N, CA, C and O atoms as a GROMACS GRO file, in nm:
protein
  472
    1LEU      N    1   0.085  -0.118   0.000
    1LEU     CA    2   0.000   0.000   0.000
    1LEU      C    3   0.089   0.124   0.000
    1LEU      O    4   0.199   0.123   0.055
    2LEU      N    5   0.039   0.230  -0.063
    2LEU     CA    6   0.111   0.358  -0.060
    2LEU      C    7   0.020   0.463   0.001
    2LEU      O    8  -0.092   0.483  -0.045
    3LEU      N    9   0.069   0.530   0.104
    3LEU     CA   10   0.002   0.642   0.166
    3LEU      C   11   0.073   0.769   0.122
    3LEU      O   12   0.195   0.779   0.132
    4VAL      N   13  -0.004   0.866   0.074
    4VAL     CA   14   0.051   0.998   0.041
    4VAL      C   15  -0.022   1.099   0.129
    4VAL      O   16  -0.138   1.133   0.104
    5GLU      N   17   0.048   1.145   0.232
    5GLU     CA   18  -0.011   1.230   0.336
    5GLU      C   19   0.099   1.321   0.391
    5GLU      O   20   0.203   1.272   0.434
    6ASP      N   21   0.076   1.453   0.389
    6ASP     CA   22   0.179   1.546   0.435
    6ASP      C   23   0.169   1.580   0.583
    6ASP      O   24   0.260   1.642   0.638
    7ASP      N   25   0.061   1.542   0.650
    7ASP     CA   26   0.047   1.565   0.794
    7ASP      C   27   0.108   1.446   0.867
    7ASP      O   28   0.056   1.335   0.861
    8ARG      N   29   0.219   1.470   0.936
    8ARG     CA   30   0.293   1.360   0.998
    8ARG      C   31   0.214   1.287   1.106
    8ARG      O   32   0.226   1.165   1.119
    9ALA      N   33   0.134   1.359   1.183
    9ALA     CA   34   0.056   1.293   1.288
    9ALA      C   35  -0.049   1.200   1.227
    9ALA      O   36  -0.066   1.087   1.273
   10ILE      N   37  -0.117   1.247   1.124
   10ILE     CA   38  -0.217   1.163   1.058
   10ILE      C   39  -0.149   1.044   0.990
   10ILE      O   40  -0.195   0.931   1.000
   11GLY      N   41  -0.039   1.071   0.921
   11GLY     CA   42   0.033   0.964   0.852
   11GLY      C   43   0.080   0.856   0.947
   11GLY      O   44   0.068   0.737   0.917
   12GLN      N   45   0.133   0.897   1.061
   12GLN     CA   46   0.180   0.799   1.159
   12GLN      C   47   0.064   0.717   1.214
   12GLN      O   48   0.077   0.596   1.233
   13GLY      N   49  -0.049   0.782   1.240
   13GLY     CA   50  -0.165   0.710   1.290
   13GLY      C   51  -0.216   0.607   1.191
   13GLY      O   52  -0.252   0.495   1.229
   14ILE      N   53  -0.219   0.644   1.063
   14ILE     CA   54  -0.263   0.551   0.959
   14ILE      C   55  -0.164   0.437   0.947
   14ILE      O   56  -0.204   0.321   0.934
   15ARG      N   57  -0.037   0.469   0.951
   15ARG     CA   58   0.066   0.365   0.941
   15ARG      C   59   0.050   0.261   1.052
   15ARG      O   60   0.051   0.141   1.026
   16VAL      N   61   0.037   0.308   1.175
   16VAL     CA   62   0.022   0.216   1.288
   16VAL      C   63  -0.103   0.131   1.272
   16VAL      O   64  -0.100   0.010   1.291
   17ALA      N   65  -0.215   0.195   1.237
   17ALA     CA   66  -0.342   0.123   1.224
   17ALA      C   67  -0.334   0.014   1.118
   17ALA      O   68  -0.381  -0.098   1.141
   18LEU      N   69  -0.274   0.045   1.004
   18LEU     CA   70  -0.270  -0.054   0.895
   18LEU      C   71  -0.160  -0.157   0.916
   18LEU      O   72  -0.175  -0.272   0.875
   19ASN      N   73  -0.051  -0.119   0.980
   19ASN     CA   74   0.052  -0.217   1.013
   19ASN      C   75  -0.001  -0.322   1.110
   19ASN      O   76   0.033  -0.440   1.098
   20THR      N   77  -0.084  -0.281   1.206
   20THR     CA   78  -0.140  -0.377   1.301
   20THR      C   79  -0.236  -0.474   1.233
   20THR      O   80  -0.263  -0.582   1.286
   21GLU      N   81  -0.286  -0.437   1.116
   21GLU     CA   82  -0.372  -0.526   1.037
   21GLU      C   83  -0.291  -0.616   0.945
   21GLU      O   84  -0.346  -0.699   0.873
   22GLY      N   85  -0.157  -0.600   0.947
   22GLY     CA   86  -0.072  -0.685   0.866
   22GLY      C   87  -0.034  -0.629   0.730
   22GLY      O   88   0.028  -0.697   0.650
   23TYR      N   89  -0.072  -0.504   0.703
   23TYR     CA   90  -0.039  -0.442   0.575
   23TYR      C   91   0.099  -0.380   0.578
   23TYR      O   92   0.141  -0.325   0.680
   24THR      N   93   0.169  -0.388   0.467
   24THR     CA   94   0.295  -0.316   0.449
   24THR      C   95   0.260  -0.182   0.385
   24THR      O   96   0.192  -0.177   0.283
   25LEU      N   97   0.307  -0.074   0.445
   25LEU     CA   98   0.267   0.059   0.402
   25LEU      C   99   0.390   0.145   0.376
   25LEU      O  100   0.471   0.167   0.466
   26ASP      N  101   0.405   0.193   0.253
   26ASP     CA  102   0.504   0.296   0.222
   26ASP      C  103   0.434   0.430   0.240
   26ASP      O  104   0.314   0.442   0.215
   27TRP      N  105   0.511   0.530   0.285
   27TRP     CA  106   0.450   0.660   0.314
   27TRP      C  107   0.535   0.770   0.252
   27TRP      O  108   0.655   0.779   0.279
   28LEU      N  109   0.472   0.852   0.170
   28LEU     CA  110   0.537   0.968   0.109
   28LEU      C  111   0.456   1.092   0.145
   28LEU      O  112   0.336   1.084   0.174
   29GLU      N  113   0.524   1.208   0.141
   29GLU     CA  114   0.458   1.330   0.188
   29GLU      C  115   0.427   1.430   0.079
   29GLU      O  116   0.376   1.538   0.109
   30ASP      N  117   0.454   1.398  -0.048
   30ASP     CA  118   0.418   1.491  -0.155
   30ASP      C  119   0.378   1.415  -0.280
   30ASP      O  120   0.416   1.300  -0.301
   31GLY      N  121   0.301   1.482  -0.362
   31GLY     CA  122   0.245   1.418  -0.480
   31GLY      C  123   0.346   1.380  -0.585
   31GLY      O  124   0.333   1.275  -0.648
   32LEU      N  125   0.447   1.462  -0.606
   32LEU     CA  126   0.546   1.433  -0.710
   32LEU      C  127   0.627   1.308  -0.676
   32LEU      O  128   0.651   1.224  -0.762
   33SER      N  129   0.668   1.295  -0.551
   33SER     CA  130   0.739   1.174  -0.508
   33SER      C  131   0.651   1.051  -0.524
   33SER      O  132   0.698   0.944  -0.563
   34ALA      N  133   0.522   1.067  -0.495
   34ALA     CA  134   0.429   0.956  -0.511
   34ALA      C  135   0.416   0.915  -0.657
   34ALA      O  136   0.412   0.796  -0.688
   35LEU      N  137   0.409   1.012  -0.747
   35LEU     CA  138   0.399   0.980  -0.889
   35LEU      C  139   0.520   0.899  -0.935
   35LEU      O  140   0.504   0.801  -1.008
   36HIS      N  141   0.638   0.940  -0.894
   36HIS     CA  142   0.760   0.865  -0.930
   36HIS      C  143   0.756   0.723  -0.874
   36HIS      O  144   0.790   0.627  -0.943
   37ALA      N  145   0.713   0.710  -0.749
   37ALA     CA  146   0.707   0.577  -0.687
   37ALA      C  147   0.605   0.488  -0.758
   37ALA      O  148   0.631   0.370  -0.782
   38LEU      N  149   0.490   0.543  -0.792
   38LEU     CA  150   0.385   0.466  -0.858
   38LEU      C  151   0.425   0.424  -0.999
   38LEU      O  152   0.379   0.320  -1.049
   39ARG      N  153   0.508   0.503  -1.062
   39ARG     CA  154   0.557   0.466  -1.196
   39ARG      C  155   0.662   0.356  -1.189
   39ARG      O  156   0.680   0.282  -1.286
   40SER      N  157   0.731   0.345  -1.077
   40SER     CA  158   0.845   0.254  -1.071
   40SER      C  159   0.818   0.122  -0.998
   40SER      O  160   0.893   0.026  -1.015
   41GLU      N  161   0.713   0.116  -0.917
   41GLU     CA  162   0.684  -0.009  -0.848
   41GLU      C  163   0.535  -0.027  -0.830
   41GLU      O  164   0.462   0.072  -0.817
   42PRO      N  165   0.488  -0.152  -0.829
   42PRO     CA  166   0.343  -0.176  -0.815
   42PRO      C  167   0.298  -0.164  -0.670
   42PRO      O  168   0.368  -0.207  -0.577
   43PHE      N  169   0.182  -0.106  -0.652
   43PHE     CA  170   0.117  -0.100  -0.521
   43PHE      C  171  -0.023  -0.156  -0.535
   43PHE      O  172  -0.084  -0.146  -0.642
   44ASP      N  173  -0.074  -0.215  -0.428
   44ASP     CA  174  -0.209  -0.272  -0.430
   44ASP      C  175  -0.317  -0.169  -0.407
   44ASP      O  176  -0.432  -0.189  -0.447
   45LEU      N  177  -0.281  -0.056  -0.343
   45LEU     CA  178  -0.380   0.046  -0.308
   45LEU      C  179  -0.307   0.177  -0.281
   45LEU      O  180  -0.198   0.178  -0.224
   46LEU      N  181  -0.370   0.287  -0.322
   46LEU     CA  182  -0.319   0.421  -0.294
   46LEU      C  183  -0.415   0.491  -0.199
   46LEU      O  184  -0.534   0.503  -0.229
   47LEU      N  185  -0.364   0.535  -0.084
   47LEU     CA  186  -0.439   0.617   0.010
   47LEU      C  187  -0.388   0.760  -0.009
   47LEU      O  188  -0.271   0.788   0.016
   48LEU      N  189  -0.474   0.850  -0.053
   48LEU     CA  190  -0.430   0.977  -0.108
   48LEU      C  191  -0.496   1.096  -0.041
   48LEU      O  192  -0.619   1.110  -0.045
   49ASP      N  193  -0.416   1.182   0.018
   49ASP     CA  194  -0.463   1.313   0.065
   49ASP      C  195  -0.473   1.404  -0.057
   49ASP      O  196  -0.403   1.382  -0.157
   50LEU      N  197  -0.557   1.506  -0.051
   50LEU     CA  198  -0.568   1.598  -0.164
   50LEU      C  199  -0.477   1.718  -0.151
   50LEU      O  200  -0.420   1.763  -0.250
   51GLY      N  201  -0.462   1.772  -0.031
   51GLY     CA  202  -0.383   1.893  -0.010
   51GLY      C  203  -0.237   1.859   0.013
   51GLY      O  204  -0.190   1.852   0.126
   52LEU      N  205  -0.164   1.839  -0.097
   52LEU     CA  206  -0.025   1.795  -0.089
   52LEU      C  207   0.068   1.898  -0.150
   52LEU      O  208   0.028   1.972  -0.241
   53PRO      N  209   0.193   1.906  -0.102
   53PRO     CA  210   0.292   1.990  -0.168
   53PRO      C  211   0.342   1.927  -0.298
   53PRO      O  212   0.331   1.806  -0.317
   54ARG      N  213   0.397   2.009  -0.385
   54ARG     CA  214   0.463   1.972  -0.510
   54ARG      C  215   0.370   1.918  -0.617
   54ARG      O  216   0.400   1.934  -0.736
   55MET      N  217   0.261   1.856  -0.584
   55MET     CA  218   0.157   1.813  -0.678
   55MET      C  219   0.039   1.772  -0.593
   55MET      O  220   0.049   1.680  -0.513
   56ASP      N  221  -0.075   1.841  -0.610
   56ASP     CA  222  -0.187   1.807  -0.522
   56ASP      C  223  -0.250   1.674  -0.562
   56ASP      O  224  -0.221   1.619  -0.669
   57GLY      N  225  -0.334   1.623  -0.474
   57GLY     CA  226  -0.392   1.491  -0.493
   57GLY      C  227  -0.477   1.479  -0.619
   57GLY      O  228  -0.474   1.375  -0.685
   58PHE      N  229  -0.553   1.584  -0.652
   58PHE     CA  230  -0.633   1.580  -0.774
   58PHE      C  231  -0.544   1.567  -0.897
   58PHE      O  232  -0.572   1.486  -0.985
   59ASP      N  233  -0.436   1.645  -0.903
   59ASP     CA  234  -0.346   1.638  -1.018
   59ASP      C  235  -0.277   1.502  -1.026
   59ASP      O  236  -0.262   1.445  -1.135
   60LEU      N  237  -0.237   1.449  -0.913
   60LEU     CA  238  -0.175   1.317  -0.910
   60LEU      C  239  -0.271   1.211  -0.961
   60LEU      O  240  -0.234   1.126  -1.042
   61LEU      N  241  -0.393   1.216  -0.914
   61LEU     CA  242  -0.493   1.118  -0.954
   61LEU      C  243  -0.522   1.126  -1.105
   61LEU      O  244  -0.529   1.024  -1.172
   62ARG      N  245  -0.537   1.247  -1.156
   62ARG     CA  246  -0.560   1.264  -1.300
   62ARG      C  247  -0.443   1.209  -1.382
   62ARG      O  248  -0.464   1.147  -1.486
   63GLN      N  249  -0.322   1.233  -1.334
   63GLN     CA  250  -0.204   1.185  -1.406
   63GLN      C  251  -0.198   1.032  -1.404
   63GLN      O  252  -0.166   0.970  -1.506
   64LEU      N  253  -0.227   0.973  -1.290
   64LEU     CA  254  -0.228   0.826  -1.280
   64LEU      C  255  -0.327   0.765  -1.379
   64LEU      O  256  -0.296   0.668  -1.448
   65ARG      N  257  -0.446   0.822  -1.384
   65ARG     CA  258  -0.548   0.769  -1.474
   65ARG      C  259  -0.512   0.795  -1.620
   65ARG      O  260  -0.540   0.712  -1.706
   66ALA      N  261  -0.451   0.909  -1.650
   66ALA     CA  262  -0.408   0.938  -1.787
   66ALA      C  263  -0.301   0.839  -1.833
   66ALA      O  264  -0.296   0.802  -1.950
   67GLU      N  265  -0.217   0.797  -1.740
   67GLU     CA  266  -0.112   0.700  -1.772
   67GLU      C  267  -0.162   0.556  -1.759
   67GLU      O  268  -0.086   0.461  -1.777
   68GLU      N  269  -0.289   0.541  -1.727
   68GLU     CA  270  -0.352   0.410  -1.713
   68GLU      C  271  -0.284   0.322  -1.608
   68GLU      O  272  -0.274   0.201  -1.624
   69LEU      N  273  -0.238   0.386  -1.500
   69LEU     CA  274  -0.185   0.312  -1.386
   69LEU      C  275  -0.305   0.267  -1.303
   69LEU      O  276  -0.365   0.347  -1.231
   70ALA      N  277  -0.338   0.142  -1.315
   70ALA     CA  278  -0.461   0.090  -1.255
   70ALA      C  279  -0.435   0.036  -1.115
   70ALA      O  280  -0.371  -0.068  -1.098
   71LEU      N  281  -0.484   0.107  -1.018
   71LEU     CA  282  -0.484   0.060  -0.881
   71LEU      C  283  -0.598   0.130  -0.809
   71LEU      O  284  -0.634   0.242  -0.847
   72PRO      N  285  -0.656   0.067  -0.707
   72PRO     CA  286  -0.762   0.134  -0.634
   72PRO      C  287  -0.707   0.254  -0.557
   72PRO      O  288  -0.596   0.251  -0.505
   73VAL      N  289  -0.789   0.360  -0.551
   73VAL     CA  290  -0.749   0.483  -0.484
   73VAL      C  291  -0.856   0.522  -0.382
   73VAL      O  292  -0.974   0.533  -0.415
   74LEU      N  293  -0.812   0.541  -0.259
   74LEU     CA  294  -0.898   0.590  -0.151
   74LEU      C  295  -0.849   0.729  -0.114
   74LEU      O  296  -0.738   0.746  -0.064
   75ILE      N  297  -0.933   0.829  -0.139
   75ILE     CA  298  -0.899   0.966  -0.099
   75ILE      C  299  -0.929   0.982   0.049
   75ILE      O  300  -1.036   0.944   0.097
   76LEU      N  301  -0.832   1.041   0.121
   76LEU     CA  302  -0.846   1.074   0.262
   76LEU      C  303  -0.826   1.224   0.274
   76LEU      O  304  -0.714   1.273   0.254
   77THR      N  305  -0.931   1.300   0.305
   77THR     CA  306  -0.918   1.445   0.303
   77THR      C  307  -1.015   1.512   0.398
   77THR      O  308  -1.117   1.454   0.437
   78ALA      N  309  -0.984   1.635   0.433
   78ALA     CA  310  -1.075   1.716   0.513
   78ALA      C  311  -1.172   1.794   0.424
   78ALA      O  312  -1.263   1.859   0.475
   79ARG      N  313  -1.154   1.788   0.293
   79ARG     CA  314  -1.243   1.859   0.198
   79ARG      C  315  -1.376   1.785   0.193
   79ARG      O  316  -1.390   1.681   0.128
   80ASP      N  317  -1.474   1.843   0.263
   80ASP     CA  318  -1.597   1.770   0.293
   80ASP      C  319  -1.713   1.799   0.198
   80ASP      O  320  -1.812   1.726   0.201
   81GLY      N  321  -1.706   1.900   0.116
   81GLY     CA  322  -1.820   1.937   0.034
   81GLY      C  323  -1.855   1.832  -0.069
   81GLY      O  324  -1.770   1.756  -0.115
   82THR      N  325  -1.982   1.829  -0.105
   82THR     CA  326  -2.028   1.735  -0.207
   82THR      C  327  -1.953   1.755  -0.337
   82THR      O  328  -1.918   1.657  -0.403
   83ALA      N  329  -1.927   1.878  -0.376
   83ALA     CA  330  -1.855   1.906  -0.501
   83ALA      C  331  -1.716   1.844  -0.498
   83ALA      O  332  -1.670   1.792  -0.600
   84ASN      N  333  -1.647   1.850  -0.384
   84ASN     CA  334  -1.514   1.789  -0.372
   84ASN      C  335  -1.523   1.637  -0.384
   84ASN      O  336  -1.439   1.576  -0.450
   85ARG      N  337  -1.622   1.576  -0.320
   85ARG     CA  338  -1.638   1.431  -0.329
   85ARG      C  339  -1.665   1.388  -0.473
   85ARG      O  340  -1.607   1.291  -0.521
   86ILE      N  341  -1.753   1.460  -0.539
   86ILE     CA  342  -1.784   1.428  -0.679
   86ILE      C  343  -1.660   1.446  -0.766
   86ILE      O  344  -1.632   1.362  -0.851
   87ALA      N  345  -1.586   1.555  -0.745
   87ALA     CA  346  -1.465   1.579  -0.824
   87ALA      C  347  -1.362   1.469  -0.804
   87ALA      O  348  -1.298   1.425  -0.900
   88GLY      N  349  -1.346   1.424  -0.681
   88GLY     CA  350  -1.251   1.316  -0.653
   88GLY      C  351  -1.289   1.186  -0.719
   88GLY      O  352  -1.205   1.117  -0.777
   89LEU      N  353  -1.416   1.151  -0.712
   89LEU     CA  354  -1.464   1.028  -0.774
   89LEU      C  355  -1.456   1.038  -0.926
   89LEU      O  356  -1.419   0.942  -0.993
   90ASP      N  357  -1.493   1.155  -0.981
   90ASP     CA  358  -1.486   1.175  -1.126
   90ASP      C  359  -1.342   1.174  -1.177
   90ASP      O  360  -1.317   1.139  -1.292
   91ALA      N  361  -1.247   1.214  -1.092
   91ALA     CA  362  -1.106   1.214  -1.132
   91ALA      C  363  -1.046   1.074  -1.131
   91ALA      O  364  -0.936   1.053  -1.181
   92GLY      N  365  -1.120   0.978  -1.074
   92GLY     CA  366  -1.071   0.840  -1.078
   92GLY      C  367  -1.058   0.771  -0.945
   92GLY      O  368  -1.014   0.656  -0.941
   93ALA      N  369  -1.096   0.836  -0.835
   93ALA     CA  370  -1.090   0.770  -0.705
   93ALA      C  371  -1.198   0.664  -0.696
   93ALA      O  372  -1.304   0.675  -0.758
   94ASP      N  373  -1.170   0.561  -0.618
   94ASP     CA  374  -1.266   0.453  -0.596
   94ASP      C  375  -1.348   0.472  -0.469
   94ASP      O  376  -1.457   0.416  -0.455
   95ASP      N  377  -1.296   0.553  -0.377
   95ASP     CA  378  -1.366   0.578  -0.252
   95ASP      C  379  -1.313   0.709  -0.195
   95ASP      O  380  -1.208   0.758  -0.237
   96TYR      N  381  -1.387   0.766  -0.099
   96TYR     CA  382  -1.357   0.899  -0.047
   96TYR      C  383  -1.393   0.898   0.100
   96TYR      O  384  -1.508   0.872   0.136
   97LEU      N  385  -1.297   0.928   0.186
   97LEU     CA  386  -1.319   0.925   0.331
   97LEU      C  387  -1.280   1.061   0.389
   97LEU      O  388  -1.170   1.112   0.365
   98ILE      N  389  -1.372   1.119   0.466
   98ILE     CA  390  -1.353   1.254   0.521
   98ILE      C  391  -1.279   1.247   0.655
   98ILE      O  392  -1.314   1.168   0.743
   99LYS      N  393  -1.176   1.332   0.669
   99LYS     CA  394  -1.104   1.347   0.797
   99LYS      C  395  -1.184   1.443   0.885
   99LYS      O  396  -1.242   1.539   0.833
  100PRO      N  397  -1.188   1.421   1.014
  100PRO     CA  398  -1.135   1.303   1.082
  100PRO      C  399  -1.226   1.183   1.060
  100PRO      O  400  -1.348   1.197   1.046
  101PHE      N  401  -1.165   1.065   1.057
  101PHE     CA  402  -1.242   0.943   1.034
  101PHE      C  403  -1.210   0.843   1.143
  101PHE      O  404  -1.108   0.853   1.211
  102ASP      N  405  -1.298   0.746   1.158
  102ASP     CA  406  -1.277   0.637   1.253
  102ASP      C  407  -1.181   0.538   1.190
  102ASP      O  408  -1.199   0.499   1.075
  103VAL      N  409  -1.079   0.497   1.263
  103VAL     CA  410  -0.977   0.408   1.209
  103VAL      C  411  -1.037   0.273   1.168
  103VAL      O  412  -0.988   0.210   1.074
  104ASP      N  413  -1.141   0.228   1.237
  104ASP     CA  414  -1.204   0.102   1.198
  104ASP      C  415  -1.274   0.114   1.063
  104ASP      O  416  -1.277   0.019   0.985
  105GLU      N  417  -1.330   0.231   1.035
  105GLU     CA  418  -1.390   0.254   0.903
  105GLU      C  419  -1.282   0.255   0.796
  105GLU      O  420  -1.302   0.200   0.687
  106LEU      N  421  -1.168   0.317   0.824
  106LEU     CA  422  -1.056   0.316   0.729
  106LEU      C  423  -1.016   0.172   0.697
  106LEU      O  424  -1.000   0.136   0.581
  107LYS      N  425  -0.998   0.092   0.801
  107LYS     CA  426  -0.959  -0.048   0.781
  107LYS      C  427  -1.061  -0.123   0.697
  107LYS      O  428  -1.024  -0.201   0.609
  108ALA      N  429  -1.189  -0.100   0.722
  108ALA     CA  430  -1.295  -0.168   0.647
  108ALA      C  431  -1.292  -0.126   0.500
  108ALA      O  432  -1.310  -0.210   0.412
  109ARG      N  433  -1.272   0.001   0.474
  109ARG     CA  434  -1.268   0.048   0.335
  109ARG      C  435  -1.145  -0.007   0.262
  109ARG      O  436  -1.153  -0.041   0.144
  110VAL      N  437  -1.032  -0.015   0.332
  110VAL     CA  438  -0.912  -0.074   0.271
  110VAL      C  439  -0.938  -0.220   0.236
  110VAL      O  440  -0.908  -0.263   0.125
  111ARG      N  441  -0.995  -0.295   0.330
  111ARG     CA  442  -1.027  -0.436   0.302
  111ARG      C  443  -1.120  -0.450   0.182
  111ARG      O  444  -1.098  -0.535   0.096
  112ALA      N  445  -1.222  -0.365   0.175
  112ALA     CA  446  -1.319  -0.374   0.066
  112ALA      C  447  -1.254  -0.341  -0.068
  112ALA      O  448  -1.278  -0.410  -0.167
  113LEU      N  449  -1.172  -0.238  -0.073
  113LEU     CA  450  -1.107  -0.201  -0.200
  113LEU      C  451  -1.010  -0.309  -0.245
  113LEU      O  452  -1.001  -0.338  -0.364
  114LEU      N  453  -0.936  -0.367  -0.152
  114LEU     CA  454  -0.843  -0.473  -0.188
  114LEU      C  455  -0.918  -0.598  -0.234
  114LEU      O  456  -0.875  -0.665  -0.328
  115ARG      N  457  -1.027  -0.627  -0.170
  115ARG     CA  458  -1.108  -0.744  -0.208
  115ARG      C  459  -1.162  -0.727  -0.350
  115ARG      O  460  -1.159  -0.821  -0.429
  116ARG      N  461  -1.210  -0.608  -0.382
  116ARG     CA  462  -1.266  -0.582  -0.516
  116ARG      C  463  -1.160  -0.582  -0.624
  116ARG      O  464  -1.190  -0.611  -0.740
  117SER      N  465  -1.037  -0.550  -0.589
  117SER     CA  466  -0.933  -0.535  -0.692
  117SER      C  467  -0.860  -0.666  -0.722
  117SER      O  468  -0.779  -0.671  -0.814
  118GLN      N  469  -0.888  -0.771  -0.646
  118GLN     CA  470  -0.818  -0.898  -0.668
  118GLN      C  471  -0.881  -0.981  -0.777
  118GLN      O  472  -0.833  -1.090  -0.807
   0.00000   0.00000   0.00000
């Protein structure tokens, strides 16, 4: 799994939660680094914040889909408006979770996306 999250406290919390479930999680803090990583190695799932330095989450997602890099994407963001959720899904996300979120819900959504992608 790849997490792209620039808030260190949130990133660490997600890492601990998913590691305890047995997932291996790489963590990057900006969109451009994530794009390079996704081009060079396969990941089973992308957990993506939208407000990122160097390349925001929307731009990263559009680029991934333009390059036909097929992997499930779960957006994790504080952008709560309906328009933002629609934009994220239309840009190619498979699911959208609003911060703050319950860690058990995050785990359930990760399981569901991985199950559907196998």
